[in-house]
C-alpha positions as CSV (number, residue, x, y, z in Angstrom):
1,M,28.0,-35.7,-66.8
2,P,25.6,-36.2,-69.4
3,L,26.7,-34.2,-73.0
4,E,23.8,-32.0,-74.7
5,I,23.9,-32.9,-78.4
6,L,22.8,-29.6,-80.1
7,M,21.6,-28.4,-83.8
8,P,24.5,-28.3,-85.9
9,A,25.1,-25.1,-88.0
10,L,26.0,-27.2,-91.4
11,S,26.6,-24.2,-93.5
12,P,27.4,-20.6,-92.9
13,T,24.4,-19.0,-93.6
14,M,22.3,-21.6,-91.8
15,E,20.3,-20.6,-88.6
16,E,17.7,-23.1,-88.5
17,G,16.4,-26.7,-89.7
18,T,14.4,-29.7,-89.9
19,L,15.4,-32.4,-88.5
20,A,14.4,-35.2,-90.8
21,K,15.1,-38.6,-89.4
22,W,17.0,-40.0,-86.5
23,L,19.3,-42.8,-87.7
24,V,19.7,-43.9,-84.0
25,K,17.2,-44.2,-80.9
26,E,17.6,-44.1,-77.5
27,G,19.8,-46.9,-75.6
28,D,21.8,-46.7,-78.9
29,T,26.1,-47.0,-78.4
30,V,27.7,-44.5,-80.7
31,S,31.2,-43.5,-81.8
32,S,32.6,-40.3,-83.2
33,G,31.8,-40.1,-86.9
34,D,28.9,-42.3,-86.9
35,I,25.8,-40.5,-88.2
36,L,23.2,-39.7,-85.9
37,A,20.5,-37.9,-88.2
38,E,19.6,-36.3,-91.2
39,I,19.3,-32.7,-90.8
40,E,17.8,-30.5,-93.6
41,T,19.0,-27.1,-94.3
42,D,17.9,-24.1,-96.0
43,K,19.3,-25.7,-99.3
44,A,20.1,-29.5,-99.0
45,T,19.8,-32.8,-96.7
46,M,23.0,-33.6,-95.1
47,E,24.2,-36.2,-92.8
48,F,25.0,-35.3,-88.7
49,E,27.8,-37.0,-87.2
50,A,28.7,-37.9,-83.8
51,V,31.4,-36.0,-82.3
52,D,31.9,-38.0,-79.0
53,E,31.5,-41.4,-77.8
54,G,28.5,-42.5,-76.0
55,T,25.0,-43.8,-75.6
56,I,21.7,-41.9,-76.7
57,G,20.1,-41.2,-73.3
58,Q,17.5,-39.4,-74.5
59,I,15.9,-37.6,-78.1
60,L,14.8,-34.6,-76.8
61,I,13.6,-33.5,-80.6
62,S,11.2,-35.8,-82.8
63,E,12.0,-36.7,-86.3
64,G,10.1,-34.3,-88.9
65,T,10.0,-31.4,-86.5
66,V,10.7,-28.0,-88.4
67,G,12.2,-24.5,-87.9
68,I,14.7,-25.7,-85.1
69,K,17.3,-23.0,-84.5
70,V,21.0,-23.6,-84.5
71,N,22.7,-24.6,-80.9
72,T,19.2,-26.0,-79.8
73,P,19.5,-28.9,-77.9
74,I,18.5,-32.2,-79.6
75,A,19.4,-35.4,-78.0
76,V,21.1,-36.6,-74.9
77,L,24.3,-38.5,-75.1
78,L,25.7,-40.5,-71.8
79,E,29.0,-40.8,-71.2
80,E,30.7,-44.4,-69.8
81,G,29.0,-45.3,-66.4
82,E,26.2,-43.0,-66.8
83,S,22.3,-43.6,-66.9
84,Q,19.2,-42.1,-67.7
85,K,18.7,-41.1,-64.3
86,D,22.0,-39.1,-64.4
87,I,19.6,-36.9,-66.9
88,P,18.2,-33.5,-65.0
89,A,14.6,-34.4,-64.9
90,K,13.7,-31.2,-67.1
91,T,15.6,-29.5,-69.6
92,E,13.5,-26.3,-70.9
93,Q,14.1,-26.2,-74.2
94,P,13.5,-23.5,-76.8
95,T,10.3,-24.1,-78.8
96,P,10.7,-24.4,-82.5
97,H,9.4,-21.1,-84.3
98,N,6.5,-22.7,-86.2
99,T,5.3,-25.2,-83.7
100,K,2.5,-24.4,-81.4
101,I,3.0,-23.6,-77.8
102,D,0.3,-23.2,-75.0
103,S,0.3,-19.1,-74.1
104,K,0.0,-18.7,-70.3
105,P,-1.5,-15.6,-68.9
106,A,0.9,-12.8,-67.5
107,P,1.4,-12.7,-63.5
108,A,-1.5,-10.9,-61.6
109,F,0.9,-8.9,-59.8
110,E,4.5,-7.1,-60.7
111,P,5.6,-4.4,-58.1
112,G,6.1,-1.2,-58.9
113,P,4.3,1.3,-61.0
114,R,3.5,-0.2,-64.8
115,A,1.8,0.9,-68.1
116,P,-0.8,-0.9,-69.4
117,A,0.2,-4.6,-70.6
118,A,-0.5,-3.8,-74.2
119,S,-1.0,-0.2,-75.9
120,K,-1.8,0.9,-79.3
121,S,-0.7,3.4,-81.5
122,D,-2.9,6.1,-83.4
123,T,-3.1,3.9,-86.3
124,G,-4.2,1.0,-84.0
125,D,-1.0,-1.3,-84.1
126,R,0.0,-2.7,-81.2
127,I,3.2,-1.3,-79.5
128,F,5.1,-4.0,-77.9
129,A,7.7,-2.9,-75.3
130,S,8.9,-4.8,-72.1
131,P,7.5,-4.1,-68.7
132,L,10.6,-2.2,-68.0
133,A,10.5,0.3,-70.4
134,R,6.8,0.8,-70.1
135,R,7.1,1.9,-66.3
136,I,9.9,4.4,-67.3
137,A,8.0,5.7,-70.1
138,A,5.3,6.1,-67.8
139,Q,7.7,7.7,-65.8
140,K,9.0,10.3,-67.9
141,D,5.4,10.8,-69.8
142,L,6.7,9.5,-73.2
143,D,4.5,8.3,-75.7
144,L,5.4,5.0,-77.0
145,A,4.2,5.4,-80.1
146,Q,6.9,7.5,-81.0
147,I,9.5,5.2,-79.7
148,K,11.3,3.2,-82.6
149,G,12.4,-0.1,-80.3
150,S,15.7,-1.8,-80.8
151,G,15.1,-4.9,-79.4
152,P,13.9,-8.2,-81.1
153,H,11.3,-7.7,-83.9
154,G,11.2,-4.1,-83.0
155,R,10.4,-4.5,-79.1
156,I,10.9,-1.2,-77.4
157,V,13.6,-2.2,-74.4
158,R,15.0,0.1,-71.3
159,A,17.9,1.6,-73.6
160,D,15.1,3.1,-76.1
161,V,13.3,5.1,-73.5
162,E,16.1,5.9,-71.1
163,G,17.8,8.6,-72.9
164,A,14.3,10.0,-74.9
165,R,13.0,13.4,-73.9
166,P,8.9,14.0,-74.2
167,Q,9.4,17.1,-75.8
168,E,11.1,15.3,-78.6
169,H,8.4,12.9,-79.3
170,A,5.6,15.4,-79.2
171,T,7.2,17.0,-82.3
172,A,7.3,13.8,-84.0
173,S,3.9,13.1,-83.2
174,Q,2.6,16.7,-84.8
175,D,5.0,16.0,-88.0
176,R,3.0,12.2,-88.1
177,A,-0.2,13.7,-87.5
178,A,0.4,16.6,-90.2
179,S,1.4,13.9,-93.1
180,P,-1.3,10.5,-93.9
181,A,0.1,7.5,-92.2
182,P,1.3,5.0,-94.8
183,I,-1.0,2.7,-95.6
184,A,-0.2,-1.1,-93.6
185,P,0.0,-4.2,-96.3
186,A,-2.1,-7.2,-95.8
187,S,-1.3,-9.4,-92.8
188,D,-1.1,-13.1,-94.0
189,D,-4.3,-14.1,-92.1
190,Q,-6.2,-11.1,-94.3
191,I,-4.7,-12.4,-97.7
192,A,-5.9,-16.3,-96.5
193,A,-9.5,-14.7,-95.7
194,I,-9.8,-13.4,-99.0
195,Y,-9.5,-16.9,-100.8
196,A,-11.2,-18.8,-97.9
197,D,-14.4,-19.5,-99.7
198,R,-12.7,-20.6,-103.0
199,P,-11.0,-24.3,-103.7
200,H,-7.3,-24.0,-103.5
201,K,-4.3,-26.0,-101.8
202,E,-2.4,-24.4,-99.2
203,V,1.5,-25.5,-100.0
204,P,4.0,-25.1,-96.3
205,L,7.1,-23.2,-96.7
206,D,10.0,-25.0,-96.9
207,G,13.5,-23.9,-95.6
208,M,14.6,-23.3,-99.3
209,R,11.4,-21.5,-100.2
210,K,11.8,-19.7,-97.4
211,T,15.4,-18.3,-98.2
212,I,14.7,-17.8,-101.4
213,A,11.8,-15.5,-100.4
214,A,14.1,-13.7,-97.8
215,R,17.1,-13.3,-100.3
216,L,15.3,-11.9,-103.2
217,T,13.3,-9.4,-101.2
218,E,16.5,-8.2,-99.6
219,A,18.1,-8.1,-103.4
220,K,15.0,-6.3,-104.7
221,Q,14.8,-3.7,-101.6
222,Q,18.6,-3.3,-100.9
223,I,20.2,-3.5,-104.1
224,P,20.1,-0.8,-106.8
225,H,19.4,-2.6,-110.1
226,F,20.3,-1.4,-113.2
227,Y,19.2,-3.4,-116.9
228,L,21.7,-3.2,-120.0
229,R,20.3,-5.3,-123.1
230,R,21.9,-6.5,-126.0
231,D,21.5,-8.7,-129.0
232,I,23.9,-11.4,-129.8
233,Q,24.1,-13.3,-133.1
234,L,24.4,-16.6,-132.5
235,D,25.2,-17.9,-136.2
236,A,29.3,-18.2,-136.1
237,L,28.9,-20.3,-132.5
238,L,26.4,-22.6,-133.6
239,K,28.4,-23.5,-137.0
240,F,31.3,-23.8,-134.8
241,R,29.8,-25.9,-131.9
242,A,28.0,-28.6,-134.5
243,E,31.9,-28.7,-135.9
244,L,33.1,-29.5,-131.9
245,N,30.5,-31.6,-131.3
246,A,30.9,-34.0,-134.6
247,Q,34.9,-34.1,-133.3
248,L,33.6,-35.0,-129.8
249,H,31.0,-37.6,-130.5
250,T,33.2,-40.8,-130.2
251,R,34.0,-39.2,-126.7
252,G,30.4,-39.1,-125.6
253,T,30.8,-35.3,-124.9
254,K,28.1,-32.7,-126.2
255,L,28.9,-29.3,-125.6
256,S,25.7,-26.8,-125.1
257,V,25.3,-23.3,-125.9
258,N,25.3,-22.5,-121.9
259,D,28.6,-24.0,-121.8
260,F,30.1,-21.4,-124.3
261,I,27.9,-19.0,-122.3
262,I,29.8,-19.8,-119.1
263,K,33.5,-19.9,-121.1
264,A,32.3,-16.2,-122.5
265,C,31.6,-14.7,-119.4
266,A,34.4,-16.2,-117.4
267,L,36.5,-14.5,-120.3
268,A,34.9,-11.3,-120.2
269,L,35.5,-11.3,-116.2
270,Q,38.9,-11.2,-116.9
271,Q,38.7,-8.6,-119.8
272,V,37.1,-6.5,-117.4
273,P,38.5,-7.3,-113.9
274,A,37.0,-4.4,-112.3
275,A,33.5,-5.9,-113.0
276,N,34.7,-9.2,-111.6
277,A,34.0,-8.0,-107.8
278,V,31.3,-8.1,-105.0
279,W,29.5,-5.9,-102.7
280,A,30.8,-6.7,-98.9
281,G,29.0,-3.8,-96.9
282,N,32.0,-1.5,-96.2
283,R,33.8,-2.6,-99.0
284,I,34.3,-4.0,-102.8
285,L,35.9,-7.3,-103.2
286,Q,37.5,-7.7,-106.7
287,L,38.3,-11.4,-107.5
288,T,41.1,-12.4,-109.1
289,P,39.5,-15.5,-110.7
290,S,36.3,-16.0,-112.3
291,D,34.0,-17.8,-110.3
292,V,31.0,-18.1,-112.1
293,A,27.3,-19.1,-110.7
294,V,24.4,-20.9,-113.0
295,A,21.2,-20.9,-111.8
296,V,19.8,-24.9,-111.9
297,A,16.1,-25.1,-111.5
298,I,15.1,-27.7,-109.0
299,E,11.5,-28.8,-107.8
300,G,10.7,-26.1,-105.3
301,G,13.7,-23.7,-106.0
302,L,16.6,-23.4,-107.3
303,F,20.3,-23.9,-106.7
304,T,23.6,-21.4,-108.1
305,P,26.5,-24.2,-108.1
306,V,29.3,-22.5,-109.2
307,L,31.9,-23.1,-111.5
308,K,35.5,-22.3,-109.9
309,D,38.2,-20.5,-112.3
310,A,36.0,-21.0,-114.9
311,E,38.3,-18.9,-117.2
312,Q,41.1,-21.5,-117.0
313,K,39.2,-24.6,-118.3
314,T,38.4,-26.0,-121.2
315,L,34.7,-25.7,-122.8
316,T,34.7,-30.1,-122.3
317,T,35.9,-29.5,-118.6
318,L,33.1,-27.1,-117.9
319,S,30.7,-29.1,-119.7
320,A,30.9,-32.3,-117.9
321,E,31.7,-29.9,-114.3
322,M,28.2,-28.4,-115.1
323,K,25.9,-31.5,-116.0
324,D,27.8,-33.1,-112.7
325,L,26.6,-29.9,-110.9
326,A,23.4,-29.9,-112.0
327,T,22.6,-33.4,-111.3
328,R,23.4,-33.4,-107.8
329,A,22.0,-30.0,-107.4
330,R,18.6,-31.4,-108.4
331,D,19.3,-34.9,-106.0
332,R,20.3,-32.0,-103.2
333,K,23.1,-33.7,-103.0
334,L,25.3,-30.2,-103.2
335,A,27.7,-29.5,-100.4
336,P,27.8,-25.7,-99.5
337,H,31.0,-24.8,-100.5
338,E,29.9,-26.1,-104.3
339,Y,27.0,-23.4,-104.6
340,Q,28.1,-20.3,-102.2
341,G,30.6,-17.9,-103.8
342,G,30.9,-16.2,-106.9
343,S,30.9,-12.9,-107.9
344,F,28.7,-13.5,-111.1
345,A,25.6,-15.5,-112.3
346,I,23.9,-17.0,-115.4
347,S,20.1,-17.6,-115.5
348,N,19.4,-19.1,-119.1
349,L,15.2,-19.6,-119.8
350,G,16.3,-19.7,-123.6
351,M,15.4,-23.5,-123.6
352,F,12.1,-22.5,-122.3
353,G,11.2,-20.6,-125.4
354,V,11.6,-17.4,-123.2
355,E,12.8,-14.1,-125.6
356,N,14.0,-12.2,-122.7
357,F,13.5,-11.2,-119.1
358,D,15.3,-9.5,-116.3
359,A,16.7,-11.5,-113.3
360,V,17.1,-11.0,-110.0
361,I,20.7,-10.4,-108.6
362,N,22.0,-13.1,-106.1
363,P,23.7,-10.7,-103.1
364,P,26.5,-10.4,-102.9
365,H,27.2,-10.8,-106.5
366,G,27.8,-7.9,-108.7
367,A,25.5,-9.0,-111.7
368,I,23.7,-11.6,-113.3
369,L,23.0,-12.4,-117.2
370,A,19.9,-13.4,-118.2
371,V,19.9,-15.3,-121.3
372,G,16.9,-15.7,-123.8
373,A,16.2,-18.2,-126.8
374,G,17.7,-17.8,-130.1
375,I,15.4,-17.0,-132.6
376,K,15.7,-16.3,-136.3
377,K,15.1,-12.6,-136.9
378,P,15.7,-10.0,-139.8
379,V,18.8,-8.4,-139.5
380,V,20.9,-5.6,-141.3
381,G,24.1,-7.2,-142.8
382,P,27.4,-5.7,-142.9
383,D,26.6,-4.5,-146.5
384,G,23.7,-3.0,-145.7
385,D,21.7,-5.8,-146.9
386,L,18.6,-7.3,-145.0
387,T,19.4,-11.0,-143.9
388,T,18.3,-13.5,-141.3
389,A,20.5,-14.5,-138.2
390,T,20.3,-16.2,-135.3
391,V,19.6,-13.7,-132.6
392,M,19.7,-14.4,-128.5
393,S,18.6,-11.6,-126.5
394,V,20.6,-11.2,-123.2
395,T,19.9,-8.6,-120.3
396,L,22.9,-8.1,-117.8
397,S,21.1,-7.3,-114.1
398,V,23.9,-4.6,-112.3
399,D,24.6,-3.7,-108.8
400,H,24.9,-0.3,-109.4
401,R,27.0,0.1,-106.1
402,V,29.6,-2.3,-107.0
403,I,29.4,-1.8,-111.3
404,D,28.6,1.6,-112.9
405,G,27.1,2.0,-116.0
406,A,30.0,2.2,-118.4
407,L,31.5,-0.5,-116.9
408,G,28.7,-2.7,-117.1
409,A,28.9,-1.8,-120.7
410,E,32.1,-2.8,-121.6
411,L,31.6,-6.2,-119.6
412,L,28.8,-7.0,-121.7
413,A,30.2,-5.9,-124.9
414,E,33.1,-8.4,-124.3
415,I,30.6,-11.0,-123.5
416,K,28.8,-10.4,-126.8
417,D,32.0,-10.4,-128.6
418,N,33.2,-13.4,-127.0
419,L,29.7,-15.2,-128.3
420,E,30.1,-14.1,-131.8
421,N,33.8,-14.7,-132.4
422,P,33.5,-18.4,-130.3
423,M,37.0,-19.6,-131.7
424,A,38.6,-16.6,-129.7
425,M,37.8,-18.1,-126.5
426,L,39.9,-21.3,-127.8
427,A,43.4,-19.2,-128.4
């Protein structure tokens, strides 16, 4: 019997992807391990291997198609002795969410009592409900506008109306009338209409940009951020870095300030172990190693590759590993395990001249450190004299569900102390 080749889940968070390129065609013979196609996930383009051997009997999804849900059939594999005649004449396939589909009129007749096919709430918003839910609502004299749907996209289903009582929703209707209705945000089409007469270019969203938008919207809506700021004097670090780089020059190694920041944060997570934690919904997970993620800007988005066991690694090892991860991130060649996980992240915009900023926590991390540029500033010295120093401003964004204020302040103090006493990090 012909086998369906399904859209694979190439990462734990993948829900849909783009079939970037087919590497086989109908009639080709394939074996287990052969590369069938290139699949673009929300983070990278990855190769998809055959699991079984046989002949490609039919390609169901053409290359370049976006928004293909995981487990959607994309091709048919014929086993030995089978031909295209054995393929079912028609296989109904789920349609990718952003391809156009022809709408068909609903049946003209449906047995039994029925509520109107489409209704609107008092605010003019359309109410989505299944036909069965509408019939039950009509029989029980329920106002669908007062019922919250539990189906896909808020659709009202049978279970929502079966247990509802008319008087409950009448009271809810009175409460709604007593308070002003919330103003609905402008729709995508309404926003586009505002700029219809202005020259512009429409940039479609790829998988990465959609994921960034979804995760950071989730972060700002659901994570109770609070922010802690400190100024860190870098003069001792810059001098120590120059001395190390002079010694490492013959080995072709050059340490950056960011390498010291990674090491300082990794050690601080060991010095304040309660802050080395992530939010896991109904629990907090406190990690033993310091797995530090570092934001890397790429065209169209960013990656946060994770340096695992960073507290155990030397500065030169961290530097080499970070350079490798950053290079492969820009080429979109990272494997999922290289950018997932970690409890803490670093976002450094100092090289762009940004003095300070507030970073958004990347869930489920407990905190993220926003690093600004090192700038010469007047400071008061230990003896009270006015002098100058290279000062770097940092902001720690903290998830209050995981880390309380005093604990966050303790973590930031350790990061500051590590950076202002860099030789101690090598002890």
